[in-house]
N, C-alpha and C positions, 0 to 999 in steps of 0.2 A: 486607434488601431484595433483591428478585428482579427479573429481566429479563422484561417482558412482551412477547410477540411481537405484531406487528400482525396477522399471518396467523392466522385462526382455523380455517380449513379449506383442503383442497386442498393445492396445490403452495406452497412457500415460496420467496420470492424474485421480484421483478418486473423489475428491470434485466437487460440481457443478461449482464452480467458476474457478477451474483449467481447466475442461473440456471446460467451455465456452471461457476461454483464448486460449486453444490449437486450438478449432474449428474456432474461429474468425481469429487467426493468420494464420492457414492453409488455410482458405478461402481467405483471403487478400493477402498472399504471393504466393499462388499457390501450386500445388501438385508436381511439377517437382522433387524436392529434399527432399520430406518427408521421402522416405525409407532410403536414405543415411544419412540424418540427425539424424533419430532415431537409425541407426546402429552406427554412430559415438558417439552418446550420450551414448548409452548402452555400447560401448566399453571403456568408460572413457576418450574420447579424450578431452573433455572440462576440462581445467585445473583449472579454477576458475570462479566464477560469482560475479560481482559487480553490485548492483542496486542502483541508484541514481535518482534524480529528472529528469524525461524525458528519462532516458537511462538505458539498461541493457547491460553489455559488459563482455567479457571474452576472454582469449586465447584458441584456439582450435588446438590441434596437428594433423597434417595430417598423412596419412599412411607412408610418407617418412620421418617423424620425425620433419618436420618444423612446426613452430608455426605461426598461423594467428590470427589476432586480429578482432573479430566479435563484431558486435554491432546491437542492437534493439533500436528503439526510439519510445516511446509512450509519447506524449508531455503532460506537465504539464496543468492542467485545466486553462483556461482564467478566468477572474475575475467574469463573469456571470455564468460560470458553476461551479466554486468554490462556489460561493454563493448558488446556487440551491442545490449543494450536501451537504453543511453544514446545510442548512435548514432541509433536509430530515433527516440527520445523527443525528442532535441534537434533533429531535423529538423522537428518540429511545435511551434513556439514558443508555440502556444495551448494545449498539452497541460497545464501546470501549472494554469492557470486552470480548465480544464475538469474536472480531477481535483478541485481544491478545491471546485468547485461540485457535486460529486457524480456526474460523469459520465466513463466511461472509454470512449474512442472503440473501436469494434470494429476499426476500421482499423489501429490500432497492433498488435493481435494478428496481423492478417493479414500485416503487413510483418515482424513478428517471426518468423513461421513459416519464413521463409527460412533463419533461423539456428537453427531448432529451439529458440526460446526463447520462453518464455510466463510471465506473472505468474501464471497459474493452474496447478494441478497437472497433470502430463502423464502420470505413470505411477505405479505402486505404490512405487517406490523414492523418490518425492518426497513421498509423504504417509504418515506414520506417526502412531500414536496410543498413549496410555497412560492408565491409570486407577488409582486407589488400591482399586477394588473387587476387582481381580484377576481379572476375568472373562476367562479366557484361552480362545481367542486373540483374542476381540474382533472388531471393536470393540464395546463394551458400549453400553446405552441411554445412559449418561451421556455418553460421547464423541459419540454421535449427537445428543443433546440440544444439547451445546456447539456442534456443526457447524451447526444450524439457527439458533442464535443468532448465530453468526459470519456465516452467510449473510445474514441481515437487516442486520447491522451493515455488511457489505461493500456491500449494496444501497444504503445511504445514504452510506457513506464509502469509496469505492474506494481511497482513500489508504492503507487498512490493507493491500491487497495490496502496496503498495510497502514498508510496514513489514516485513511477513513475508519479503519478499525481500531486507531489509537496505538499502533505498534511501530516500532522503529527497526531498522535493519540491524543495528547493534544488538537487539535483544534476541535476535535469531541465533547468535553465537553462543553456544553453551559456555558457562563460565568454567574456568580451569579448576580441576580438583585441588584441594590444598594439599601440600607436600607433608608427608609424614616426617617428624623430627623427633630425635631423642630428647627427653627432657629429664630433668632431676636436678637436685641441688648441687651435685658433683659436677654438673656440666654448665657452669655459669656463663661461659663463652657461647654455648649453644643457646642459652635462654636469651642472651643479648641479641644474637643473630635473629631469633624468632621475633623479638620485640621490633627490631629494626625493620623486618620485612612486613610487619603487620599492615602499615598504611598502604603498601604496594598491593597486598592481597585484597585489600577491601576497596581498592579504587575501581571506578567503573570502567568497563572495557572501551578503549579508545582506539579504533582502527587506524586512524591517521598517525598515531604514534607506535603502533605495534611493528616490531621488527619482522619484515616479511619472511625471514628465513626461519623465525619461530613460529609463525603463523603456518608455514608450510608444513611443519611437523605434524599439525593437527589436521589440516584440510588439504594438503597436497600443494605442490608447487604452482600449477596452473591457476587453481582456485585463489590461492593467496595472493598471487600477482594482480588478478582481477579486482579482488577487495581492495588491496592496497592502492592500486591506480585510481579506484573509484573514489576513495576517500582523500586522496592527495591531489586530485586535479583542481585546477583554479576554479573558484566558484563564479 
């Protein structure tokens, strides 16, 4: 089974973030195999796409029927970059819902620029490639075909950019501030209450189990409904 691109001619990618990914990758990888990569992608030669932390990979069938394993690498954020991204992301409580709905606000990238951080590849050191066809130095037509399939996938699911950078949607939700409680030897009941609540306070955020009404208090009813439906829909 192969992947069919929606784009049949012209540029690939419609959303700003997909176009930005395409343009950055073409600039960093070079124009040599752009035409052949587009032709192969539109011909359905990419058999599958898998996106994981730091890597997008897939099999690409050549004209002679042989399969080649192509790979693009966009490294996960280092600790400092991760911290800078989360600081910006958590200042926008609507961001998880917008990403889940297929939208990556360009304003986030504008704010990240102050820290020289981006979900998109910034320079040649951030975007590398490999293919079993051993077309050196490349990138080969198989890598470029994989790129255009990735661009269309990111067009629909900008969450894939988070995955490549080693982030999850849950991490974008700021942890709730701990509640202030009175303490002291005279309030033994309060101490027991605090101890009983400790495991819940340290538990990881689980959107699938979060009461939409409580989430709405933080991010609003509309955003809460989108987040809740995204995590509770059948897989």
